[in-house]
N, C-alpha and C positions, 0 to 999 in steps of 0.2 A: 367573338362573344365570350367563349369559354375562358380565354386569357384575361379579359376584362373582369369577369366575375371572380376568377381566382385571385387576381390582384386586389380586388376590393375586399374579399374575405381575409386575405393576408394582412392588409392595412388595418382592418377592423380588429383583428386578433391582436396585432401589435399594440394598437392604441389602448385596447381594453386591458392588456397585460401590464402596460406602463401605468395605467390609472390605478390598478390594484397594488402595484409595487411601490407607488409613492406613499410615503409616510405623512401623517398629519403634522403640520408645522408645530413645533414645540413652543409653548407659551411660558416664559420665565418672568419672575418678579425680581427686580433688581433693587438692592438695598446697599447702604454704605454710609460712612460718616458724612455729616452735613456741616458746612462751615459758612458763616455769614458775617455781616457787619450791621450794626445798629445805626440806621439812618437818622433817627431822632436826635442823636447827639450833635449832628451838624446843624440842626434847626434851633437848638436851644439859644445860641447867641442872639438870634433875631426875636426872641420872645421875652426878653428881660433886659433891663438897663445895665445890670452888672455884666462884666466880661466873664463869660463862662464857656470854656471850650473843652473838648475831649473826644475820645473815641472808645469804641467797645467792639470786640469781636466775640462771636458766639459759636459754639460747636455742640453737636449731639451725635450720638451713635445708637443705632437701633439695637434693641435687645429683646428677643422673643416676640418680635412683631409690634407690640403696643407700648413697650417701655423704651424711654430714650434718656439715658444718662447724659447730663449736660455739663459744659464748662464754659464760663464767661470770664473775660479778662478785659480790663479797661484802664484808662488814665483820665484825669480831670485837672483843669487849671481854673481857678476862680479868683477874680480881682474886683473888689467893690469899693468905690470911693463914696463915703457917706459923710453927712454933716458931723464933724467932730472926730472922725477916725478913718483910716484906710486899712481894709482887711484883705489879706491875701492867703490863699489856700491852694495846695496842689498835692497830688498823690496818686497811687495806683490801688486797684482793687481786683478781687477775684471772687467768683461764685462757683459753687459746686452743688449739683442737685440732680433731680430726675423729673421727667415729664411722663404722664400717662395718657395715652390716647383714649378718648371716651366715646368715639363714634365707630361704626362698623365700616370696614373697607368693602366697597361694593364690587370691586373687580381686581384682577391682578395688576392692573395699571393705575389703580386708585391709590394715591399716596397722601391725600389731604388729611390733615390732623386737626382735631379740636381737643385740647388737652388741659389738664390741671397738673400742677407740679409744686415742688418745694425746692428752696435753695438755702445754702449756708453761705454767708458773705463775710469777707474779711477785707479791711482797708488799712493801708499804711500811708500816712500823709503828714505834711508839714503845715503849720499855720503861723502867721505873723501879723501883728497889728502896728501900724505906724501913725504918726500924726494925731495922737490922742490929745486933744486940747481941752482944758478946763480953766475956769477963772476963779481965783480966790482973792484974799485980801491984798496979796502982793502983785496981782495982775494975772495975765494969761500965761499958763504953763503948758508946754508941749512935751509929751513923753511917748514911749513906745513899749510894746511887749516883744521880747526877743523871739527869734525863730524857735519853734518847739516841734519835736517829732511825736506823733500820736498814732494810736490805732483804734479800730472799732470792729466789733463782731455783731452780726445780726442774722435773722432768719427771714425768709420770704415765702409767701403763698402766691402762686401765679396761676393765671387763666389766660389762654390764648389760642391761636390757630396758625397753621402754616398750610398754604395752598400752593400746589404745583402749577405755575403759569405755563411752562412748557418743559420738555424733557430735562429733568434734573435741576431746574431752576425754580426756587420757591420765594414767595412773598408772605411775611407773617407779622403778627403783632402779639404783644403780651400786656396784660394789666397786672400790676404787682402791688401787694400790700406788704410792707416791711416792718419788722418788729426788732428794734434795737435790743441787744443782749448786754453789751458792755462797751463803754467808751472811755478812753484814757482821760484822766482828770487834769485840766489845766487850771491852776489856782487863779490865774489872771483873767482869762476870758474863755467862755464856752464856745466850742466850735459852731460857727454859723451854718456850715454845710460840710458834709462828709462825702468824699468821693465814693460813688457806688451806692450809698445809702440815701443821700439827699439832705434836705433841710432839717434842722433839729428843732424847729419851732413847733412841730406837732409830734405827738407820741407815736403815731402810726403813719409814717410817710407813704404816700401812694405814688406810683410811677407808671407811665405808659411808654412803651417802646415799639418800634416797628423796624423791620429790616429785610434785606434780601439775602438769599442763601443759595449755595450750590452743593448738590449731593454728588459724591464720588461713587458711582455704581460698581463697587468692588465685589459684592456678594450677590448671588442669585439663588433663587429657590422656586420650587413648583407649588409651594403651599401658601395659601392665603391666610394671613393671621386671623385668628378668631377673636371676636369682641370679648372684652373683659367683663365677666359677670360680677358686678359689685356685690350683689346680694347672695351669690352662691346659687346652688341648685335648689329649686323648690321641693323636689322629691328626690333626694340623693340616693334612695334605695333603688330607684329606677334608672339611674345613670351608670354607665360603664366607667367607673373611676379608675380602672386599671388600664384603660385605653388611652395612651398619651395623645393620640391624634383626635379622639372623640369626634368621629366623622358624622355625628348627627343621629338620626333615628336608627340607621343601620347598625350603629355601635351600642345601642341600648339593650339592656336585658335584665332579667330578674336573677337575683342571687339567692 
């Protein structure tokens, strides 16, 4: 009986000691560059009669939690046969900008974004028009406009979201308003469409994109990004402006 009691006490002591010696599991927040592809570009050929194909890749990198510098690169081919002429256009484009997350992260594992942002876009493209036919006193005449290399600059305002479907895989969309800044002048014909910018029939082209993304979890941190205060502190004299972490009410004080 004494041996059984002693063995029980020893086992209880060992299990209690192990329970105290175990450390609480560490919780990390993983961040890293995110790369994806715009799926909407593959649906465009089925939504219009003209032949329009292309691709676009997108990438962003987290900066201080709520800021995401972005880079987008794409190509487009356009071929439209109309009554009286045949228009062809192709080229590459790139955009550089930044997105700002405007919602609060609820936990260390919450990576869903609702963002606003801005872009600067540049396109280098070629256009050509064949089979231009018109009739005059001498009959029907067919002519063409030779291949010409052109470029365009524009700005964009974007609104969108990216949600994490499962670990490191995201699905997202963006709504874009585009503002042309400058376009090369062709004395023969105005560009009908500009790769990356869109149709020139409206002063402010709009665009909608959606895509899938993968994040490379390269960086890790134990700090949850704080939401951006667009309006600033209501009472700045009561906030600890010298505390870079600003941990909340515990970090506030009077100066």
